[in-house]
C-alpha positions as a printed Julia matrix, in Angstrom:
497×3 Matrix{Float64}:
 -119.1   53.91  100.56
 -117.69  50.61   99.39
 -119.9   47.58   98.95
 -119.3   44.53  101.13
 -118.42  41.76   98.67
 -118.18  38.96  101.23
 -119.9   35.78  100.11
 -120.04  32.3   101.67
 -117.5   29.92  100.22
 -119.7   26.84  100.16
 -122.66  26.36   97.87
 -126.18  26.72   99.24
 -128.4   23.62   99.51
 -130.96  25.63   97.55
 -129.01  25.02   94.34
 -128.74  21.24   94.84
 -131.98  20.28   93.01
 -130.79  22.14   89.94
 -127.16  21.02   89.69
 -127.84  18.59   86.87
 -129.76  21.03   84.7
 -128.04  21.7    81.37
 -126.52  25.09   80.69
 -128.72  27.15   78.38
 -128.19  30.46   76.65
 -130.38  32.44   79.06
 -130.27  36.09   80.19
 -128.52  37.05   83.43
 -129.95  38.91   86.4
 -128.24  42.21   87.22
 -128.11  43.59   90.77
 -127.17  47.24   91.4
 -125.58  47.97   94.8
 -124.75  51.66   94.32
 -126.58  54.85   93.41
 -125.9   55.2    89.7
 -127.34  58.62   88.94
 -126.37  59.66   85.41
 -124.58  56.37   84.78
 -127.77  54.32   84.83
 -128.7   54.96   81.21
 -125.26  53.95   79.97
 -125.4   50.81   82.08
 -128.36  49.7    79.99
 -126.01  49.08   77.05
 -123.91  46.78   79.21
 -127.02  45.26   80.68
 -128.39  44.46   77.27
 -125.58  41.97   76.75
 -126.75  39.58   79.44
 -130.3   40.85   78.79
 -130.81  41.37   82.5
 -134.25  42.9    82.77
 -135.43  44.13   85.15
 -132.5   45.31   87.25
 -132.62  44.48   90.93
 -132.02  47.49   93.17
 -129.74  46.66   96.1
 -128.33  50.15   96.58
 -126.45  50.33   99.88
 -126.76  46.57  100.48
 -123.95  44.0   100.47
 -123.42  41.55   97.64
 -124.75  38.82   99.93
 -128.23  40.39   99.67
 -128.29  39.82   95.92
 -127.12  36.24   96.42
 -129.91  35.58   98.93
 -132.53  37.03   96.59
 -131.15  34.98   93.71
 -131.33  31.74   95.69
 -134.9   32.49   96.77
 -135.91  32.95   93.13
 -134.36  29.76   91.74
 -137.62  27.84   91.36
 -139.28  30.73   89.55
 -136.31  31.23   87.23
 -136.23  27.54   86.32
 -139.96  27.53   85.64
 -139.98  30.65   83.49
 -136.56  30.23   81.88
 -136.12  33.95   82.34
 -132.62  34.07   83.84
 -129.63  31.81   84.27
 -129.68  30.22   87.7
 -125.92  29.62   87.78
 -124.65  33.19   87.28
 -125.63  36.77   87.99
 -123.96  40.17   87.51
 -123.52  42.93   90.1
 -122.68  46.63   89.9
 -120.64  47.4    93.03
 -118.9   50.65   92.11
 -120.28  53.98   90.92
 -117.33  54.16   88.51
 -118.22  50.79   87.05
 -116.89  51.78   83.6
 -113.34  51.76   84.99
 -113.81  49.4    87.94
 -115.69  46.72   86.02
 -118.65  44.54   86.99
 -118.75  41.53   89.27
 -119.86  38.13   87.99
 -121.02  35.66   90.65
 -121.19  31.93   90.02
 -123.0   29.41   92.17
 -121.57  26.36   90.45
 -117.77  26.52   90.53
 -116.36  23.09   91.37
 -113.51  22.59   93.8
 -110.72  20.04   93.48
 -112.91  17.7    95.54
 -115.74  18.19   93.0
 -117.76  20.16   95.53
 -119.77  23.16   94.39
 -118.94  26.52   95.9
 -119.65  30.2    95.27
 -117.11  32.48   93.63
 -116.94  35.97   92.17
 -114.66  37.83   89.79
 -114.53  41.39   88.54
 -114.49  41.77   84.75
 -114.13  44.82   82.46
 -117.62  46.08   81.72
 -117.21  45.82   77.96
 -116.23  42.14   78.23
 -119.02  40.95   80.53
 -121.22  39.73   77.67
 -118.42  37.74   76.06
 -117.34  36.14   79.33
 -120.87  35.12   80.27
 -121.64  33.56   76.9
 -118.32  31.69   76.88
 -119.07  30.31   80.33
 -122.55  29.21   79.33
 -121.53  27.38   76.17
 -118.44  25.84   77.73
 -116.04  27.76   75.52
 -113.96  28.44   78.61
 -114.12  27.67   82.32
 -114.16  29.87   85.4
 -110.47  29.59   86.24
 -109.42  30.44   82.68
 -111.67  33.49   82.75
 -110.17  34.63   86.04
 -106.66  34.39   84.6
 -107.61  36.21   81.43
 -110.03  38.91   82.58
 -110.12  39.49   86.31
 -109.47  43.04   87.57
 -107.85  43.5    90.95
 -109.82  45.78   93.22
 -111.01  49.0    91.59
 -107.99  49.46   89.33
 -108.73  50.46   85.79
 -107.8   47.97   83.1
 -108.13  48.77   79.43
 -108.35  45.52   77.5
 -108.34  47.2    74.11
 -105.14  49.08   74.92
 -103.49  45.82   75.91
 -104.47  44.26   72.63
 -103.12  47.23   70.7
  -99.78  46.79   72.39
  -99.48  43.17   71.3
  -97.02  42.8    68.46
  -96.92  39.92   66.01
  -93.86  37.72   66.26
  -91.04  38.99   64.08
  -89.98  35.5    63.12
  -92.19  32.67   62.01
  -90.34  30.24   64.26
  -91.33  32.29   67.31
  -94.93  31.17   66.85
  -95.75  27.99   68.84
  -95.54  24.85   66.76
  -98.92  23.38   65.99
  -97.86  19.85   66.89
  -95.55  20.49   69.83
  -97.42  23.26   71.64
 -101.11  22.38   71.76
 -103.35  25.37   72.35
 -106.3   25.36   74.7
 -109.76  26.54   73.77
 -109.21  29.59   75.96
 -106.11  30.57   73.99
 -108.0   30.16   70.76
 -111.15  31.92   71.87
 -109.95  35.5    71.54
 -108.95  35.11   67.89
 -105.62  35.32   66.12
 -104.84  38.91   66.96
 -104.32  41.8    64.6
 -101.56  40.26   62.48
 -102.15  38.3    59.29
 -101.04  34.76   58.41
  -97.3   34.53   57.74
  -97.07  32.11   54.84
  -96.97  33.58   51.36
  -99.44  31.01   50.06
 -102.04  31.98   52.69
 -104.72  34.6    52.27
 -104.29  37.79   54.27
 -107.24  37.08   56.55
 -108.38  34.38   58.96
 -111.23  31.94   58.39
 -113.16  31.5    61.62
 -114.07  28.09   62.99
 -116.71  27.36   65.61
 -117.31  23.85   66.94
 -119.4   21.89   69.38
 -117.66  20.53   72.5
 -115.51  17.46   72.02
 -114.08  18.37   68.61
 -110.32  18.88   68.63
 -109.53  22.12   66.85
 -105.94  21.18   66.06
 -106.96  17.96   64.35
 -109.48  19.87   62.28
 -106.95  22.5    61.27
 -104.34  19.91   60.36
 -106.82  18.04   58.17
 -107.94  21.22   56.47
 -104.43  22.06   55.37
 -102.72  20.66   52.23
 -100.76  17.48   52.84
  -97.72  18.76   50.99
  -94.96  20.64   52.75
  -94.76  18.82   56.07
  -95.83  20.21   59.45
  -96.79  23.86   59.49
  -96.8   26.53   62.13
 -100.06  27.63   63.65
  -99.63  31.07   62.12
  -99.45  29.58   58.63
 -102.95  28.16   58.75
 -105.84  30.31   57.58
 -108.49  28.5    59.65
 -108.72  29.89   63.19
 -110.72  28.39   66.08
 -112.96  31.11   67.48
 -115.2   29.42   70.03
 -117.5   26.64   71.13
 -121.21  26.37   70.35
 -123.76  24.12   72.05
 -124.29  20.62   70.71
 -127.79  19.68   69.65
 -129.53  21.04   66.61
 -127.9   22.78   63.68
 -130.17  25.78   64.24
 -128.98  26.24   67.83
 -125.34  25.96   66.81
 -125.74  28.53   64.03
 -127.67  30.89   66.32
 -124.9   30.8    68.92
 -122.07  31.15   66.39
 -123.61  34.11   64.6
 -124.11  35.84   67.95
 -120.45  35.31   68.84
 -119.0   36.17   65.44
 -119.3   40.0    65.53
 -117.67  40.02   68.98
 -114.85  37.83   67.64
 -114.41  40.25   64.74
 -113.96  43.07   67.25
 -111.11  41.14   68.91
 -109.62  40.0    65.62
 -109.92  42.63   62.86
 -108.48  40.25   60.23
 -111.15  37.63   60.81
 -113.41  37.29   57.78
 -116.7   38.85   58.75
 -119.12  37.54   56.17
 -118.45  33.79   56.38
 -117.27  31.22   58.89
 -117.06  27.46   59.34
 -119.12  25.54   61.88
 -118.5   21.97   63.01
 -121.88  20.92   64.38
 -121.38  17.15   64.35
 -118.6   14.86   65.58
 -118.99  12.89   62.33
 -117.74  15.82   60.26
 -115.34  13.61   58.27
 -118.32  11.97   56.59
 -121.13  14.48   57.09
 -119.04  17.52   56.23
 -118.73  20.88   57.89
 -121.12  23.79   57.69
 -120.1   26.93   55.82
 -122.17  29.86   57.05
 -122.7   33.07   55.14
 -123.78  35.92   57.4
 -125.21  39.31   56.4
 -124.73  42.02   59.03
 -123.28  45.51   59.43
 -119.63  44.43   59.28
 -118.35  47.96   59.86
 -119.83  47.88   63.36
 -116.89  45.74   64.55
 -114.58  48.72   63.93
 -116.85  51.23   65.68
 -115.43  51.84   69.15
 -118.77  53.31   70.21
 -120.46  49.96   69.68
 -120.56  47.79   72.78
 -120.12  44.03   72.72
 -123.79  43.81   73.61
 -124.69  45.72   70.47
 -122.41  43.52   68.37
 -124.03  40.41   69.83
 -127.46  41.84   68.99
 -126.34  42.47   65.41
 -125.23  38.86   65.22
 -128.54  37.59   66.56
 -130.43  39.6    63.94
 -128.14  38.62   61.07
 -129.55  36.72   58.11
 -127.61  33.53   57.43
 -127.42  30.94   54.69
 -125.6   27.64   55.02
 -124.23  24.81   52.95
 -122.22  21.71   53.78
 -118.78  21.23   52.3
 -116.36  18.34   52.47
 -113.8   18.36   55.27
 -110.72  19.02   53.17
 -108.74  21.95   51.87
 -110.02  22.05   48.3
 -113.69  21.81   49.19
 -113.6   24.02   52.27
 -110.66  26.42   52.64
 -110.15  26.96   48.91
 -113.89  27.2    48.27
 -114.14  29.81   51.03
 -111.4   31.82   49.31
 -113.02  31.47   45.87
 -116.4   32.67   47.14
 -114.77  35.51   49.04
 -112.99  36.68   45.87
 -116.17  36.2    43.79
 -114.45  33.61   41.62
 -117.21  31.13   42.4
 -120.89  31.56   43.24
 -122.08  30.95   46.77
 -124.58  28.41   45.45
 -126.04  27.39   42.13
 -129.52  26.09   41.38
 -129.0   24.25   38.1
 -129.09  20.46   37.95
 -125.8   18.55   37.85
 -124.95  15.13   36.44
 -121.95  12.84   36.57
 -120.13  12.12   33.3
 -117.89   9.19   32.3
 -115.88   8.28   29.21
 -114.93   4.97   27.58
 -111.46   3.54   26.83
 -111.01   5.42   23.57
 -110.94   8.87   25.15
 -110.56   7.99   28.86
 -111.59  11.5    29.93
 -115.13  12.83   29.83
 -114.04  16.37   29.06
 -113.01  15.08   25.6
 -116.69  15.03   24.63
 -118.34  17.39   27.12
 -117.42  20.41   25.0
 -120.07  19.23   22.54
 -122.58  18.56   25.3
 -122.05  21.92   27.01
 -120.45  24.71   24.98
 -119.54  26.53   28.2
 -118.13  23.48   29.98
 -114.61  24.91   30.43
 -115.88  28.25   31.73
 -118.37  26.61   34.07
 -115.64  24.39   35.48
 -113.45  27.42   36.2
 -116.39  29.02   38.02
 -117.22  25.86   39.96
 -120.73  25.82   38.47
 -120.51  22.69   36.33
 -123.54  21.05   34.81
 -121.47  17.9    34.32
 -119.02  16.53   36.88
 -116.49  14.45   34.95
 -114.97  11.4    36.63
 -112.49   8.79   35.38
 -113.12   5.04   35.35
 -110.82   2.3    34.1
 -111.12  -0.98   32.2
 -109.41  -2.9    29.43
 -112.22  -2.99   26.82
 -115.39  -1.08   26.07
 -117.9   -3.36   27.76
 -115.82  -3.71   30.91
 -115.19   0.03   30.92
 -118.93   0.74   30.85
 -119.48  -1.85   33.58
 -116.84  -0.08   35.67
 -118.8    3.15   35.31
 -121.94   1.39   36.52
 -120.16  -0.16   39.49
 -118.27   2.97   40.53
 -121.11   5.43   39.95
 -122.58   5.32   43.45
 -119.13   5.77   44.94
 -118.75   8.96   42.93
 -122.23  10.0    44.03
 -121.07   9.66   47.62
 -118.02  11.8    46.86
 -120.37  14.47   45.49
 -122.87  14.17   48.37
 -122.47  17.86   49.15
 -123.54  18.83   45.62
 -127.2   19.25   46.49
 -128.29  19.64   42.87
 -126.71  16.35   41.75
 -129.26  14.11   40.02
 -127.79  10.79   41.12
 -129.97   8.3    39.17
 -128.64   9.56   35.82
 -125.25   9.96   34.17
 -123.89  10.62   30.68
 -121.43   8.35   28.85
 -119.49   8.57   25.59
 -116.36   7.07   24.06
 -115.44   9.56   21.37
 -113.58  12.82   21.26
 -116.05  15.48   20.21
 -115.36  19.09   19.38
 -117.42  22.06   20.37
 -119.31  21.96   17.08
 -120.15  18.23   17.2
 -123.48  18.89   18.85
 -125.32  16.4    16.62
 -123.05  13.47   17.53
 -124.72  10.87   19.69
 -124.02  10.27   23.36
 -125.57   7.87   25.86
 -127.75   8.8    28.83
 -127.8    6.13   31.51
 -130.36   5.61   34.26
 -129.38   3.46   37.25
 -131.06   2.02   40.32
 -129.18   2.13   43.62
 -131.03  -0.91   44.95
 -130.66  -3.03   41.81
 -127.19  -3.3    40.22
 -128.79  -4.67   37.04
 -131.54  -2.09   36.99
 -129.87   0.13   34.42
 -130.84   1.18   30.92
 -129.43   3.41   28.19
 -131.01   6.07   26.0
 -129.27   7.83   23.09
 -129.56  11.47   22.13
 -127.64  14.2    20.35
 -124.86  15.77   22.4
 -126.29  19.27   22.15
 -129.66  18.09   23.49
 -128.33  15.96   26.36
 -128.55  18.44   29.23
 -132.04  19.68   28.41
 -133.26  16.11   27.96
 -131.75  15.0    31.28
 -133.4   17.92   33.1
 -136.76  17.07   31.5
 -136.38  13.44   32.53
 -135.64  14.42   36.12
 -138.64  16.78   36.16
 -140.77  14.06   34.51
 -141.54  16.3    31.55
 -140.25  13.57   29.23
 -140.7    9.83   29.48
 -137.67   7.58   29.78
 -137.35   5.16   26.83
 -134.11   3.38   27.59
 -132.84  -0.07   26.63
 -130.46  -2.36   28.43
 -127.64  -2.09   25.91
 -123.98  -1.3    26.35
 -123.01   1.87   24.45
 -120.16   0.92   22.08
 -119.18   3.07   19.11
 -116.97   1.66   16.34
 -117.65   4.71   14.2
 -119.56   7.92   14.2
 -122.7    6.41   12.68
 -122.82   3.11   14.56
 -125.47   2.79   17.25
 -125.55   0.54   20.28
 -124.57  -3.13   20.18
 -126.54  -5.68   22.15
 -124.81  -6.55   25.42
 -126.52  -9.93   25.48
């Protein structure tokens, strides 16, 4: 016997007091309108995705009965936060595996901005993904209907459809990034099973998640090297994968890590252990979040794993985060270097800025004496000293330029969490690796007082250890306000005054 799916078109007044409530990532109630028999246990795996416990038994009753019960329970659901008040799921066919499940919404808006009730039938394995996308605003109801809805009780195998998709044979068949803007819905199911076209790209996609209001195309364009002119969408490694709720960083990470395993199922070439997260509209200054995620990555390839199980794996995953600058070198390239184990995920050692005077111009001309492994550390991205170039026309002015530009360089390195900003090292001689006893200058500065600087000399080979001890207050600072000028190896500081 078929279930009567007739529902009123207009919204019930019962929902009116709750229309302005924000969408939250809450479980969904599940109503069962048929006798399931042996299929009930398997339904639990689907049910776990919307976490709909307990199930409501409406066997033999029309869909309207579940709607009535849902409306009568609104106040309780709002008070307990147990279920979403705006959506619920219904089983209306014994062969629900092939026929799909019905999602009912109480909050679909009409062209006149009036709320009304709608339903759509969705493949059972995609229910979890659809519901989460609706809740976080990653897609809207009409887009979901176009993408997922099943007509009647016809079987529809989403995975088979995806297998049949073929990558474009020509690069120019891919929509241009600038001329064919993509919607969030088109982005949300990943890049497909093909890899990036361009030879200079990695053979995998780097996933991006973002809060509402951030334009994915702008982000992708900014993340790509400026050279080479406009590029096709398929030539960019970063791939938008979904929206996460705005608010706290913790909430955004929790939502993204829940979505990520499901995205990896849809897009096998998506990197599974790391992804980017834009959790602030001020990402140009505050940076973007790089998330490292530890989970059973092989589960995405296991056809026996439901989307609900993948979401649960994501929820349980252990994550670590760090902020990186919003550019290619500090984000996309760093992602690639960490992925290939060319650079560490993080380092704990202290870091200091380093400047040189007019005689050498470049700090790396003396840093080999300060740090015997400077070149190797720089290749690994684990530098103890971050060398920067300043300019002037004589020694005193050059040193003054370092003082004046120092806090600007500190801002550039704001994502280096181990940077010890009040100190830097300065020298104006070319030193070899063995010149560890040559003298260099350690400088302490005060952000609030441009003249609150002083200089302390030490041997090059002792500089790093001394700086660390000064930061940890194991040694006492004994600096003088003198400009470091060397006319020869043995000459000490000249008075600036």
